[in-house]
C-alpha positions as CSV (number, residue, x, y, z in Angstrom):
1,M,153.3,96.4,32.7
2,A,153.2,95.2,36.3
3,D,150.4,96.5,38.5
4,Y,151.4,96.4,42.2
5,T,152.6,98.7,45.0
6,I,154.7,97.8,48.0
7,K,155.2,100.2,50.9
8,R,156.4,100.0,54.5
9,I,154.1,101.7,57.0
10,D,156.7,104.3,57.7
11,E,156.7,105.3,54.0
12,M,153.0,106.2,54.1
13,E,151.8,109.8,54.4
14,T,150.6,110.7,57.9
15,I,148.1,113.1,59.4
16,F,147.3,114.0,63.0
17,E,150.9,113.9,64.1
18,G,151.4,110.3,62.8
19,I,148.2,108.8,64.4
20,V,146.7,108.1,61.0
21,R,148.6,106.9,57.9
22,R,146.9,107.2,54.5
23,A,147.4,103.6,53.6
24,R,144.9,103.3,50.8
25,A,146.2,106.3,48.8
26,S,149.8,105.5,49.6
27,L,149.3,102.1,47.9
28,G,147.2,103.5,45.1
29,A,144.2,101.3,46.0
30,T,140.8,102.5,44.8
31,A,138.3,99.7,45.6
32,V,138.3,99.9,49.4
33,G,139.1,102.4,52.2
34,M,142.1,101.6,54.4
35,Q,144.1,103.5,56.9
36,V,146.7,102.5,59.5
37,M,146.0,104.1,62.9
38,A,148.5,104.2,65.8
39,F,147.1,105.4,69.1
40,P,149.4,106.3,72.0
41,P,148.8,104.8,75.4
42,G,145.7,106.3,77.1
43,W,144.8,108.5,74.1
44,E,141.2,109.8,74.3
45,G,141.0,111.3,70.9
46,Y,139.1,108.6,69.0
47,P,135.5,109.9,68.9
48,N,132.3,107.9,69.7
49,H,130.7,108.0,66.3
50,D,128.7,106.1,63.6
51,H,128.7,106.3,59.9
52,L,125.1,107.3,59.4
53,H,125.0,110.7,61.1
54,D,128.4,111.6,62.4
55,S,130.3,112.7,59.3
56,A,130.5,115.9,57.3
57,D,131.9,113.9,54.3
58,E,129.2,112.1,52.3
59,H,131.8,109.4,51.3
60,D,132.1,108.3,54.9
61,L,128.4,107.9,55.3
62,R,126.9,104.4,55.3
63,Q,130.3,102.9,55.6
64,E,131.0,99.7,57.6
65,E,134.4,99.2,59.1
66,I,136.7,96.3,59.9
67,Y,139.4,96.7,62.5
68,I,142.5,94.5,62.3
69,A,144.8,94.8,65.3
70,L,148.5,94.9,64.5
71,E,150.2,95.8,67.8
72,G,149.3,96.5,71.4
73,S,145.7,96.4,72.6
74,A,142.6,98.5,72.9
75,T,139.0,98.4,74.0
76,L,136.3,98.7,71.4
77,L,133.2,100.2,73.0
78,V,130.2,99.2,71.0
79,A,126.5,98.6,71.8
80,G,127.1,99.1,75.5
81,E,129.7,96.4,75.5
82,E,133.5,96.3,75.8
83,H,135.6,94.1,73.5
84,R,139.4,93.6,73.6
85,L,141.2,94.3,70.4
86,E,144.7,92.7,70.1
87,P,146.7,91.0,67.4
88,G,144.7,88.1,66.0
89,V,141.4,89.8,66.7
90,F,139.2,91.3,63.9
91,A,136.1,93.4,64.5
92,R,133.4,94.6,62.0
93,V,131.1,97.5,62.9
94,G,128.1,98.4,60.9
95,P,127.3,101.9,59.6
96,A,124.6,102.8,62.2
97,Q,126.5,101.5,65.2
98,K,128.2,104.0,67.5
99,R,131.8,102.9,68.2
100,R,134.8,104.2,70.1
101,I,138.3,102.8,70.5
102,V,140.4,103.4,73.7
103,P,144.0,102.3,73.4
104,G,145.6,100.1,76.2
105,P,148.6,100.9,78.3
106,A,151.1,100.0,75.5
107,G,149.2,101.9,72.8
108,F,147.5,100.3,69.8
109,R,148.1,100.0,66.1
110,M,145.5,98.8,63.7
111,V,144.3,98.7,60.1
112,A,140.9,100.2,59.5
113,V,139.2,98.9,56.3
114,G,136.0,100.5,55.2
115,G,133.4,100.3,52.4
116,R,129.7,100.8,51.8
117,P,127.7,97.6,51.7
118,G,126.2,97.0,48.3
119,E,127.9,100.1,46.8
120,A,131.1,100.9,44.9
121,Y,133.7,102.5,47.0
122,S,134.3,106.2,46.6
123,P,137.2,107.6,48.6
124,P,136.7,110.6,50.9
125,A,138.9,113.6,50.1
126,W,140.7,113.4,53.5
127,T,142.1,109.9,52.5
128,E,143.8,111.3,49.4
129,L,147.5,112.1,49.6
130,G,147.8,115.7,50.5
131,G,144.0,115.9,51.1
132,P,142.3,118.1,53.7
133,L,142.0,116.9,57.3
134,P,138.7,115.1,58.1
135,V,136.1,117.1,59.9
136,P,135.5,115.5,63.4
137,P,132.0,114.4,64.3
138,S,129.9,116.8,66.4
139,P,129.7,115.8,70.1
């Protein structure tokens, strides 16, 4: 029996009015976290957060993330610096590092890949198809 899944982005379940697509669960992947995020121009909703203290879901704690730009541009605010994210640019942010993404004038679409260094991946409930919405970090 073949073991593969192929999906178009527009076939993946969305949350937050289409800003987040549950890519990992839509593909049936279990070894790594992965979501597609599409931010409208000037959107201010991506919180400044880390993955040591700012999550109510234990599965999100201690997670590092890799951001892969697909379309548009954004500014990654991290460690007091600004870094431009655009197609062809990849960024990795460690669990303890605060990070925030601010989309550019044309909006921004990216893939966010996450996992816990040195640990097996265990998906947070919010990433499951039909799962509850994630709890935003406290300000």
